[in-house]
N, C-alpha and C positions, 0 to 999 in steps of 0.2 A: 684334507679339511682346511689347511692353511691357504691353499690356492683359492678356495671358495670365499674365505674371509677377505682376501685381497681383491677379489673380483667385484665385491659389492660396491666399494667406493668408485671403482672404475665404471661400473654400470650407472651409478648416480651421475657421474660426470658426463657420461655419454648421453643420458636423458636430458640433462641441462643443455648440452650443446645441440641436441636434436629437437628441442621443444618447438622450434619454428616449423619443423616438418609435421609434428603432431597437431599443433594448433596454428592454422594458417594466417589468422587475422592479427598480424603483428605490426601493423603500421602504428608507430608510437610517437614519443615526444620529439623525434627528429623532424616531424612535420609541423611543429608549433610555429616555426618561422613563417610558414605559409599563412597561418591565421593572423600573425602580426602584420602581414602585408595587406590584409583586408582593410579598406578605408571606409570609416563611418561617414555617411552622408554623400559618398561618391560612388563606390562600387555597386554594381547591379548584381542581381541574382545569377545571371549567366557568368559574370566574372568570378563570383565566389565558387561556382561549380567548376570553373576551369582551374582554379587554384587548388581546390580541396577534393574534387571528385564528387561522386554521388553520395548523399547522406546515408549513413548506416542505421540511424535511429528514427528520425522524423523528417519528412519532407512535405511541407504544405506551402501555399503561396506566401504565408506570413512568417514561417519558421523553418530553420535549417539546423539540425543537430547532428554533429558528426562525432563519432567516438573512435579513438584509436585504442584498441585493446591489446594488452600483453598478458597472456595467461601465465599464472604460476602453476608449476607442475609438481606433483608429489609422487615419488617412486616408492611403491609399496613392495616389500619383500614378502611374498606369500609362502605357503607351504612348499617344501622341497626346493627352496631357492629360486622359484620362478618370480617374475616381477610384472607389475602392471603400472601404467601411468594414469594418474587420476588428476582432474583439474582441481585447483585449490581456490579459484576465484580469479578476478581480473583487476589489473591496474592499468592505468593509461592516462591519456589526456583527451578531454572532450571540448568541443567548441559549440556554442549556441549562438546563432546569428539571427537577428530579427530584421524584417523588411517592412517598409511602409507600403502604402497603396500603390506607389509608383514603382515598387520593386527595388528600391535602394536601401542599403544597410543603415539601420538606425541604432543598432546596439550589438556589441560583441562580448561574449563571456567565454572564459577559458578555464578549465580544470577547477571546478568547485562551485561555490554558491555566491561568489562575489558579483554584485550588480555594478558593472563598470564597463566602460568602453576600452579599457586597457587590460591586456592579459596579466600584467604584474599585480593586479588587484585581487587575484584569485585567493580563495580561502583554502588553506590546507587542513585536512581533517585531523592531522597530528597535533595542530596547535589550537584546536577548538576548545573553549571552556567546557567543563563537564557539567551536565545537569546534576544539581545537588539533590539527588533522589536517595531515599533511605528505605530499606526493607521494613515491612510492617512488623512491629514488635510482637513478642509472645503475648497472647491474650487478646490482641486486636482482632476485629472481625476479618480484616484483610490478611491475617496471618494464616495462609492456606496455600496448598499446592493447586494451582489453577490450570484449567484447560483453556478458559477464555474469560475475559472481563470486558465490560462496557458500562458506560454511564447512561442512565435512562431516567425518564420522568422529569417533571418540572423542578424537582429538588436535587437533580443530578445524583441520584442514588447509584452506588457502585454495585453492580450485579456480578457475582463471581460464579462461574460455571465450573463445577468440579466433577470428578468421575462418579461420585455417589450422592451429590446434592446440588441444589442451587442455593446460594447464600446471598442475601441482599444487605448491604451496609449503607451507612451514611456516606456523604461525599468524601470525608477524610479517611474512610476505611477503618474507623475506630469502633463504632457502635453497630452491633447487629440489629437489624430491623425485623427480619424473619428469614426462615429457610424452608426449603422443600426437599424432602428426602426422595431419592430415586436415581436411577441410572438414565440420564437424559443425554441425547446427542444433539439437541437443539433447544435454544432458549432465547426469548426476546421480550422486552417491555416497550410499550408504545411511548412516544415522546411526552404525551400528557399524563402518563402514569396510570391511565384508566384500564388498559388491557395488558395482558401478558399471554405468551404462548409457549408451549413446551412440546417437544417431540421425544418420546422415550425409546428405549431399546427394543420394545415390542411393537414399534411402528404405530404408535397412537399419537396423533396430532391433536392437542387439546388447547382450546381457547380458555383463558383464565382471567379472574379478577386481578388487576394489576396491583392493588393495594394489599391483598391477602393471599393471592395465588390460588384461591378456591376455584374449582372447575366451573366453567360456564357452558361450554359446548364442545363436543368432539367433532373434529373436521375429518373428512375423508382424505388421507394422505396420498391417495392414488398409488399405493404400494400394497403388496400382499401382507396382511396382518398375520400374527402368530409366528413369524420368522424372527429369530433373534439376530439383532444387528451385530456386526463384528466390532471388536473393541476399538478399532481405528476409525470406524465410520463416524462422520460428523456432518450434520445437516443444518446449515445456518437458517435462521428465521429473521425477518425484518418487517416492521410495520411502516406504512406511509405516515407522514407527519400530520396529516389532517385528522387527528383524533383516532388514528389506527383504523381507518375505514377499510384498508386493504392489508393483507398479510402475504408477503412473498416467502415461499418455502422451497428449499432445495433438497430433494431426495438425493440418493447417490448420484444420479445423473438427471439433469433437467431442472426446470423451474415451474412451480405452480403458484398462481396468484389467486387468493381467496377473498371474497367479500365477507368481512367479519360479521355483518349484520344478518346475512342469510346463510352463511356457511357454504355457499356455492363457489366452485372454481370458475373464475372468469377468464383466465388465460393460462395456457400451457405452452412451454417451450422446451425443446429437447437439447441435451448435450451441454447446457451451460454449467459452468463450475462456480460462478458467483453471480449475485444479482443485487440490485439496489432500486428501490422505488423512489420516484421523484416526490417532493413534499406533498403535491396535490394528488398523487396517485395516477396522474395521466400517463406517465412514461415509466417503462421498465428498462433499466440498464443491465445487460448481461454481458459476460465476457468469458472467453476460454483462450488458452494460450495459443492455439493454432488458428483461431478464427477472429481474434481481436474483440472489439467492442461493438455492441449492437444496441440501439435505442428502439424500443417497440412501443407503439400506442397500446395501452392496456385494453381500451374499449373495442378497438378494431383488429388488433393483432398485426397491424401494418408496421413494417420496419421503416423508420424515418431516417435512420443514419446508421451506416456500418463503416467502421474503421478497421483496416487490417492491423495486425499486431506489429509493433515496432520490433526491430532487431534487438539482439542483446545489447546492453544489459537491462531488458525489461523485467525479467524475473517475475515475482509475485506482485503485479501491479495493484493499484488501489484507486478508488474514485469516491467522490462525494458531491452531492448537490448542495448549493447554498440554501439556507433556510427559506428564502423567498422563492426558490426555484428558478431564479434567473441565470445562475451560473452553474457550470459543471467543471470540477477539477479532476484531472487525471494525472496520476503520478507513478513513476517507476522508482527504482533505486538510484537513478541517474539524473532525472529531470522531472519537472512538474509543469503542467499547462493548465490555464484557466480559460474556459470558453464561455462566450455569451450563448446560452442554449438556443434562443430563438434564431439568432443569425446562423448558428451551426446547422440546425435542422433545416432551415429554409434554403440554405445554400449547399446542402449535402456535405458540409465540412470544409468547403472552400473558403469560407469566411467565418469570423466570429472569435478568433483567438485574441483574448484580452491581455494575457500575461504569460510569460514562460521564464523559467529560471532553472539553473543547474543545482544539483544537490551534491554534498560531499560524498565521497565513496563510502559504502558501508563496510568494506573490508572484511566481509564474512567469507568463510571457506566454501566456495561453490554454491552459495545461496544468495538470494536477493529478494527481500520482501519490503513492502511499504504499507503505511497506514495514513489516511488523509482525513482532515476534518476542517470545516469552516467554523468561525466564531458565530455566535447567535445573531450578530448584526451583519454578517457576511463580509466584513471588511478585513478580516485576518484569516490566513490559511496556515494550517500546521501540517507538515509532512514529516513522518518519522520512518526511519529504517531500523534495521537491527542494531545500528550503532550510533545514529545521529538523529537530531530533531531540528527542523528548520521552521522558523516563523517568518511569514512574508506579509507585509502590509499592502493589501490590494488598493486601499484608498490613496496611499502616498506613493505606490509603485516602488517600494524599496524593501530590502531585506531588513528585518528587525533583529534577528538573532539566529545563529547556528550553534548548537550545543552537542557535545559528544555524550554518549551513554557509557557508563563504566563497565557494563557487561552486556553480552549478547541477549536480546530480548526476543520472545516468541509472540508478543502481542502488545499493542499500545491502545489506550482509550483516553479520550480527552473529555472534559466537561464542556457544556454547551458554550460557555464563555471563554474557553481555552485558558482558564486560570489554573487548572490542575490536571495532571495526567497520572495514569496508573500504568506501569510497565509490568508485564508478566515475563518471568524467566521459567526455566524448566522446573524450578523448585519453589519459587515464592513470588510475591508481589511487592513492588517498590512504588512508593508514592513520591510525586514531584510537584512542588509548587512552581508552576511555569514561570520562568524568569530567574529563579534562584540557581546560581551557577557557582562553580568552583573554578577560579582562574588557573590557567596552566602557564607556568613560567616559560619564557622563551628559552630555547636551547643556547 
């Protein structure tokens, strides 16, 4: 018995020393000096590739993102003394390099969200100010155990999706406006607040009055009815911004787009895990982890742009259209990109990148998710991960703020003006007045 107890620390030490064999991508901070040697305004794309090698995350004519990963490993002692190595997440150093039309370097960023030509201007997530968010108090409408939250409608109502009901609150999450009892696996409200949609555990897709949630029309969900959904099944719904003319629905696999006026399905796509309609309903953005992003014309079904998935740390990526439909933002847990949609689609993705910036590391254990939102005027972009929130000013081309989140979150929702956010955790909802932060003292 004693020999086994002594062997455990020895095994832990062995795993630590052998982690480079288990996780091969261990190029790390020792290569930062190569990034420092990149000269802004002088070096070309070929010279950067010679210094750093092939990008591991993004490689387009305008953008080069390289990530040096170093995995943390956890050695788990299982039954009967056996052991297994599990990944705990990634740390490392990333470089984002932008090129002009002539192929020369115009900006370099290293390890964080700093917008600068110098690596020493990087932002450390450990020293970020904390978002001054507080959990909803007892008795408030937002005092609930959520599955999902989002802001919807012209008054930015907070819709809370729970396992046994849909609850709609005011923007502050204090006053309840109405609720709908039932076991739903999908819920959405149109941007103008006129329509709502629900999908219940009996596979009934219902179009509803957005103000009262009274039923208007049952839509064919293209799945077998009468079958009880599993407790973990979740089927997102989303309206186009043009008065809810179209509704995108994701069954267990695939996407169906409905015309809400006729109830007819106008487009079906297979194997997509997430979907987003452009504001005018002309384009459908779908993505899956192994196939990347696809833009499809709703009327014709023609794919106008396909982008392969970036390498890790892509994780649970997110995307958002600007309210005017001119821009598309795509974010991972490591970086964000903003594209001119017209230039992107007409060039097949070779042109159109307007802005790109790095995000602080989320520092979650083996997971990586993000949430993205434009402000109502399209000039500000918010990107949240499980641990950080970044606000970027697209009009001034500069970072406005990066804030840490005090606890891991499972979802983030922003109001249309990016003035308020709601964070969901496993057990509750926290409200944040965007911009209110708690300063972290320097070590």
